[in-house]
LUMKEMI-691783 format. One record per residue: residue number from 0; residue in one letter; z, y, x of N, C-alpha, C, O, CB in turn. Coordinates in steps of 0.05 Angstrom, whole numbers, plus 5000, padded with zeros to 4 digits. Glycine has a CB too. Layout:
     n   res    n_z    n_y    n_x   ca_z   ca_y   ca_x    c_z    c_y    c_x    o_z    o_y    o_x   cb_z   cb_y   cb_x
   NUM     A      Z      Y      X      Z      Y      X      Z      Y      X      Z      Y      X      Z      Y      X
...
This chain:
     n   res    n_z    n_y    n_x   ca_z   ca_y   ca_x    c_z    c_y    c_x    o_z    o_y    o_x   cb_z   cb_y   cb_x
     0     M   4855   5383   5658   4864   5376   5632   4860   5348   5629   4840   5336   5639   4852   5391   5611
     1     C   4880   5335   5614   4877   5302   5613   4879   5299   5580   4891   5315   5566   4906   5282   5631
     2     S   4867   5278   5573   4866   5270   5547   4885   5247   5539   4887   5230   5556   4839   5264   5541
     3     I   4896   5244   5520   4916   5220   5512   4903   5202   5497   4894   5210   5476   4942   5228   5497
     4     P   4900   5178   5503   4885   5157   5487   4900   5152   5459   4924   5157   5457   4882   5129   5504
     5     F   4888   5143   5442   4901   5137   5413   4919   5116   5420   4913   5097   5434   4880   5128   5388
     6     F   4940   5120   5409   4964   5101   5405   4966   5092   5374   4963   5109   5356   4993   5115   5415
     7     K   4971   5066   5370   4978   5060   5344   5008   5052   5346   5017   5034   5361   4960   5039   5331
     8     V   5022   5070   5328   5051   5069   5327   5059   5050   5306   5049   5048   5283   5062   5098   5322
     9     T   5081   5033   5317   5095   5012   5302   5126   5022   5299   5136   5038   5315   5093   4981   5318
    10     N   5138   5012   5280   5167   5020   5278   5182   5022   5306   5196   5041   5310   5181   4999   5260
    11     S   5179   5001   5325   5193   4998   5349   5176   5013   5373   5187   5011   5395   5196   4967   5355
    12     S   5155   5026   5371   5141   5035   5393   5143   5060   5405   5130   5067   5425   5120   5034   5387
    13     I   5162   5076   5394   5166   5104   5405   5175   5104   5429   5167   5121   5445   5182   5122   5390
    14     E   5194   5085   5438   5206   5083   5465   5183   5071   5483   5182   5078   5506   5232   5063   5465
    15     K   5166   5056   5476   5140   5043   5490   5122   5066   5498   5112   5068   5520   5123   5021   5470
    16     I   5119   5084   5480   5099   5105   5484   5106   5128   5504   5090   5140   5518   5094   5117   5458
    17     I   5132   5133   5502   5148   5151   5520   5143   5137   5550   5137   5150   5570   5184   5152   5510
    18     I   5146   5111   5549   5145   5100   5579   5114   5099   5584   5107   5103   5607   5160   5066   5584
    19     I   5096   5094   5569   5069   5094   5578   5063   5124   5585   5048   5128   5605   5049   5082   5557
    20     L   5072   5143   5572   5066   5171   5579   5078   5177   5608   5066   5192   5624   5078   5191   5556
    21     I   5100   5168   5614   5111   5170   5642   5097   5157   5662   5094   5168   5684   5138   5161   5643
    22     Q   5085   5130   5655   5068   5117   5673   5044   5130   5681   5037   5131   5704   5062   5093   5662
    23     Y   5031   5140   5661   5009   5156   5667   5012   5186   5674   4994   5202   5674   4994   5154   5645
    24     N   5038   5191   5679   5039   5221   5686   5032   5243   5668   5023   5265   5675   5023   5225   5707
    25     Y   5035   5235   5645   5030   5256   5621   5053   5272   5617   5076   5262   5622   5023   5242   5591
    26     N   5050   5295   5611   5071   5316   5608   5084   5309   5579   5071   5310   5559   5058   5348   5609
    27     L   5109   5302   5579   5122   5295   5554   5124   5318   5534   5131   5314   5511   5148   5285   5559
    28     Q   5118   5341   5544   5119   5362   5521   5090   5366   5506   5085   5384   5490   5128   5392   5535
    29     T   5072   5346   5513   5047   5344   5500   5053   5339   5468   5072   5325   5461   5029   5321   5514
    30     N   5039   5349   5452   5039   5343   5423   5029   5313   5420   5007   5304   5425   5020   5365   5405
    31     V   5047   5300   5411   5040   5270   5403   5045   5268   5374   5066   5277   5365   5059   5246   5419
    32     M   5024   5257   5359   5025   5259   5327   5028   5231   5324   5013   5215   5335   4997   5272   5310
    33     F   5051   5222   5308   5057   5194   5302   5046   5191   5275   5052   5207   5257   5088   5186   5304
    34     L   5031   5170   5271   5021   5163   5245   5030   5136   5236   5016   5116   5240   4992   5164   5245
    35     P   5052   5133   5226   5063   5107   5219   5045   5095   5194   5039   5110   5175   5096   5110   5211
    36     T   5036   5071   5195   5026   5058   5174   5044   5054   5149   5068   5047   5152   5017   5035   5183
    37     A   5034   5059   5124   5045   5052   5099   5056   5024   5101   5046   5009   5118   5025   5055   5078
    38     R   5076   5017   5086   5089   4994   5083   5096   4991   5054   5105   5011   5042   5112   4992   5102
    39     F   5092   4965   5041   5098   4956   5015   5128   4954   5011   5141   4939   5025   5085   4931   5010
    40     T   5138   4971   4991   5169   4965   4988   5176   4951   4965   5200   4950   4958   5185   4988   4988
    41     D   5158   4939   4951   5166   4922   4928   5149   4898   4930   5128   4897   4918   5163   4936   4900
    42     R   5156   4878   4944   5142   4852   4952   5151   4829   4934   5169   4814   4940   5148   4844   4983
    43     K   5136   4828   4910   5137   4806   4893   5108   4792   4890   5092   4801   4874   5148   4814   4867
    44     P   5104   4770   4905   5075   4759   4903   5072   4743   4881   5050   4734   4876   5066   4743   4925
    45     Q   5093   4737   4865   5087   4722   4838   5105   4736   4819   5129   4738   4821   5093   4689   4839
    46     Q   5089   4745   4799   5104   4763   4775   5096   4750   4749   5074   4739   4747   5094   4797   4774
    47     N   5112   4750   4729   5111   4740   4701   5112   4763   4682   5128   4781   4684   5133   4721   4695
    48     I   5093   4761   4663   5095   4780   4642   5092   4767   4612   5080   4745   4610   5073   4801   4647
    49     I   5101   4778   4593   5104   4761   4568   5082   4768   4550   5077   4792   4546   5132   4766   4553
    50     A   5070   4751   4539   5046   4757   4520   5055   4771   4498   5080   4770   4494   5031   4732   4511
    51     D   5039   4785   4482   5040   4804   4461   5061   4822   4460   5071   4828   4438   5041   4792   4439
    52     S   5071   4834   4487   5088   4856   4492   5077   4870   4510   5055   4865   4518   5113   4851   4500
    53     S   5093   4892   4521   5084   4908   4547   5097   4896   4568   5118   4885   4564   5092   4939   4547
    54     G   5084   4897   4593   5093   4886   4616   5087   4903   4641   5069   4919   4641   5082   4861   4618
    55     I   5102   4897   4661   5098   4916   4686   5092   4895   4709   5106   4875   4714   5126   4936   4694
    56     I   5069   4903   4722   5066   4888   4749   5075   4908   4771   5064   4930   4771   5033   4878   4754
    57     S   5093   4902   4788   5108   4917   4804   5092   4920   4831   5083   4900   4842   5136   4905   4806
    58     C   5089   4946   4843   5082   4946   4872   5086   4979   4877   5078   4997   4862   5047   4933   4878
    59     S   5097   4982   4896   5103   5008   4911   5097   5008   4942   5094   4986   4954   5134   5015   4908
    60     A   5095   5030   4954   5091   5032   4981   5104   5061   4990   5106   5080   4974   5060   5028   4987
    61     E   5111   5060   5018   5118   5085   5027   5108   5091   5058   5103   5072   5074   5148   5089   5023
    62     G   5106   5115   5063   5096   5120   5089   5092   5153   5094   5098   5169   5076   5070   5103   5092
    63     T   5083   5160   5115   5078   5187   5121   5050   5189   5131   5045   5181   5154   5098   5198   5140
    64     P   5032   5201   5117   5035   5215   5090   5036   5193   5072   5029   5170   5076   5011   5237   5082
    65     T   5048   5204   5048   5052   5185   5023   5029   5168   5013   5011   5182   5003   5061   5200   5001
    66     P   5027   5142   5013   5003   5128   5004   4999   5131   4978   5017   5136   4962   5003   5102   5010
    67     Q   4972   5128   4971   4963   5127   4940   4958   5098   4935   4950   5082   4952   4934   5144   4932
    68     I   4965   5091   4908   4961   5063   4900   4937   5058   4882   4932   5073   4863   4986   5053   4886
    69     E   4922   5036   4887   4902   5033   4869   4907   5003   4862   4920   4988   4876   4873   5040   4880
    70     W   4895   4996   4837   4896   4966   4829   4868   4957   4824   4851   4972   4815   4914   4961   4802
    71     K   4863   4932   4829   4838   4918   4821   4846   4889   4819   4864   4879   4832   4812   4923   4842
    72     R   4831   4875   4799   4832   4848   4796   4818   4830   4818   4797   4840   4827   4821   4842   4771
    73     Q   4825   4809   4826   4808   4794   4848   4779   4783   4837   4759   4778   4850   4826   4768   4861
    74     D   4784   4780   4807   4757   4768   4797   4741   4791   4789   4721   4788   4775   4760   4747   4773
    75     E   4751   4817   4798   4733   4840   4794   4728   4848   4760   4711   4864   4751   4704   4831   4809
    76     K   4744   4836   4746   4743   4844   4716   4755   4871   4717   4774   4876   4732   4758   4824   4695
    77     P   4744   4889   4700   4755   4917   4700   4780   4913   4685   4783   4896   4667   4735   4939   4687
    78     L   4801   4935   4694   4824   4940   4679   4816   4961   4658   4804   4982   4662   4848   4951   4697
    79     E   4824   4950   4633   4816   4967   4607   4833   4990   4609   4857   4990   4611   4821   4951   4578
    80     K   4818   5012   4609   4833   5039   4604   4851   5042   4577   4843   5032   4556   4812   5062   4602
    81     G   4873   5054   4579   4890   5053   4560   4910   5030   4558   4934   5032   4553   4875   5056   4538
    82     R   4897   5006   4564   4915   4983   4562   4930   4974   4587   4950   4961   4586   4901   4960   4553
    83     F   4917   4985   4613   4926   4984   4635   4933   5010   4646   4914   5026   4649   4910   4972   4648
    84     V   4959   5020   4655   4963   5046   4658   4981   5046   4684   5003   5035   4685   4974   5058   4632
    85     Q   4970   5060   4704   4989   5061   4731   5007   5082   4726   5002   5104   4717   4974   5067   4759
    86     L   5035   5071   4737   5056   5089   4728   5060   5107   4761   5048   5101   4782   5089   5068   4714
    87     S   5077   5126   4757   5078   5144   4779   5091   5127   4804   5084   5131   4827   5097   5171   4771
    88     S   5107   5110   4798   5117   5090   4821   5097   5075   4835   5102   5065   4856   5135   5069   4810
    89     G   5071   5073   4823   5052   5058   4834   5048   5030   4819   5027   5017   4822   5059   5055   4863
    90     S   5067   5021   4804   5068   4998   4786   5051   5001   4764   5046   5023   4755   5095   4992   4776
    91     L   5038   4976   4751   5016   4978   4735   5030   4969   4707   5041   4947   4705   4990   4959   4745
    92     R   5029   4985   4688   5036   4975   4659   5013   4964   4644   4991   4974   4644   5048   4998   4641
    93     V   5022   4940   4632   5001   4929   4616   5009   4927   4584   5026   4912   4576   4994   4901   4628
    94     N   4996   4944   4570   5003   4947   4545   4990   4925   4526   4966   4922   4526   4996   4974   4537
    95     R   5005   4910   4511   4995   4886   4495   4983   4867   4513   4958   4863   4515   4976   4894   4473
    96     V   5004   4854   4526   4995   4832   4545   4981   4810   4533   4992   4795   4516   5017   4821   4559
    97     L   4955   4805   4542   4941   4780   4531   4938   4755   4549   4941   4758   4573   4912   4788   4523
    98     P   4933   4731   4538   4933   4707   4558   4913   4710   4580   4917   4697   4601   4926   4682   4544
    99     Q   4890   4726   4578   4871   4732   4596   4882   4750   4621   4871   4751   4643   4849   4745   4581
   100     D   4901   4763   4613   4913   4781   4636   4926   4765   4658   4936   4776   4678   4936   4801   4624
   101     K   4926   4741   4656   4937   4726   4685   4916   4725   4706   4892   4726   4702   4947   4693   4680
   102     G   4925   4723   4726   4904   4724   4751   4916   4736   4773   4939   4742   4773   4878   4739   4745
   103     I   4899   4741   4794   4908   4753   4820   4896   4786   4819   4874   4795   4819   4895   4733   4847
   104     Y   4921   4797   4820   4916   4830   4822   4922   4838   4850   4940   4828   4863   4937   4848   4802
   105     S   4906   4856   4859   4908   4869   4886   4919   4898   4886   4906   4917   4877   4882   4869   4900
   106     C   4940   4900   4895   4953   4930   4899   4944   4940   4924   4951   4927   4944   4985   4930   4899
   107     L   4928   4963   4927   4919   4973   4950   4936   4997   4957   4942   5011   4938   4891   4980   4948
   108     S   4945   5003   4980   4959   5024   4991   4940   5041   5007   4934   5032   5030   4981   5014   5007
   109     I   4930   5061   5001   4911   5077   5015   4924   5102   5025   4937   5116   5009   4887   5083   4998
   110     Q   4921   5108   5051   4937   5129   5067   4911   5144   5080   4894   5131   5091   4961   5114   5091
   111     S   4910   5170   5078   4893   5188   5090   4906   5201   5116   4927   5214   5115   4886   5207   5070
   112     K   4894   5198   5135   4905   5206   5157   4885   5225   5175   4875   5217   5197   4916   5183   5170
   113     G   4881   5248   5164   4861   5264   5174   4834   5262   5157   4832   5250   5136   4857   5257   5202
   114     S   4814   5277   5171   4788   5279   5154   4772   5254   5158   4754   5249   5141   4770   5305   5162
   115     N   4776   5238   5177   4760   5218   5185   4776   5188   5184   4764   5167   5191   4751   5226   5214
   116     R   4800   5188   5176   4813   5165   5180   4826   5156   5155   4841   5172   5144   4831   5167   5200
   117     V   4822   5133   5145   4835   5125   5122   4845   5096   5127   4829   5081   5137   4817   5127   5097
   118     T   4871   5088   5121   4883   5062   5126   4887   5050   5099   4897   5064   5082   4911   5064   5141
   119     T   4879   5027   5094   4884   5011   5069   4895   4985   5072   4883   4968   5085   4861   5007   5054
   120     N   4919   4981   5060   4935   4953   5061   4932   4941   5031   4933   4954   5010   4969   4959   5069
   121     T   4928   4915   5034   4928   4904   5004   4951   4883   5003   4958   4869   5022   4899   4889   4996
   122     Q   4961   4884   4978   4982   4862   4973   4971   4848   4947   4969   4861   4926   5015   4874   4968
   123     N   4965   4822   4949   4960   4805   4923   4979   4796   4910   4997   4783   4922   4946   4784   4927
   124     I   4981   4799   4885   4999   4789   4864   4989   4773   4847   4969   4780   4833   5011   4808   4850
   125     T   5002   4748   4845   4992   4727   4822   5009   4733   4799   5034   4732   4800   4994   4692   4830
   126     V   4995   4739   4775   5011   4743   4752   5004   4721   4734   4982   4710   4732   5007   4769   4739
   127     S   5027   4715   4719   5027   4692   4699   5034   4704   4673   5053   4720   4673   5046   4667   4706
   128     V   5022   4697   4651   5028   4705   4627   5043   4683   4611   5034   4661   4604   5005   4713   4614
   129     I   5071   4692   4604   5085   4671   4591   5086   4678   4559   5090   4701   4550   5116   4668   4605
   130     S   5081   4653   4543   5084   4657   4512   5113   4657   4505   5130   4643   4516   5071   4633   4496
   131     E   5119   4675   4484   5148   4673   4476   5151   4653   4453   5173   4649   4443   5160   4702   4466
């Protein structure tokens, strides 16, 4: 019996893995589980929201399994419940935008890959508040 070492799969690595398996004389009928890393689908590192209205800070990710999105401020100020609402798309709605909402927000893509493995990717978004 042989064991297969862990392979990190990227978008273009399936062919490389098959070649490696052949080089090491692994049986290609062995079950190989591919765990693609989540990727952000909405990349807007600088976003504007308008003061005294509702605004949306966009962020979304895809992958298998589907990643969960979490939000934080880089200055670690808490996101007020009710005023900051995460949408099903992953984006963050800000109800009644205030000038102090400007800053750097971190959108975290969290992907669980079994009982002991969790992958987290972060996208930082600089948010400016514009006065009308």
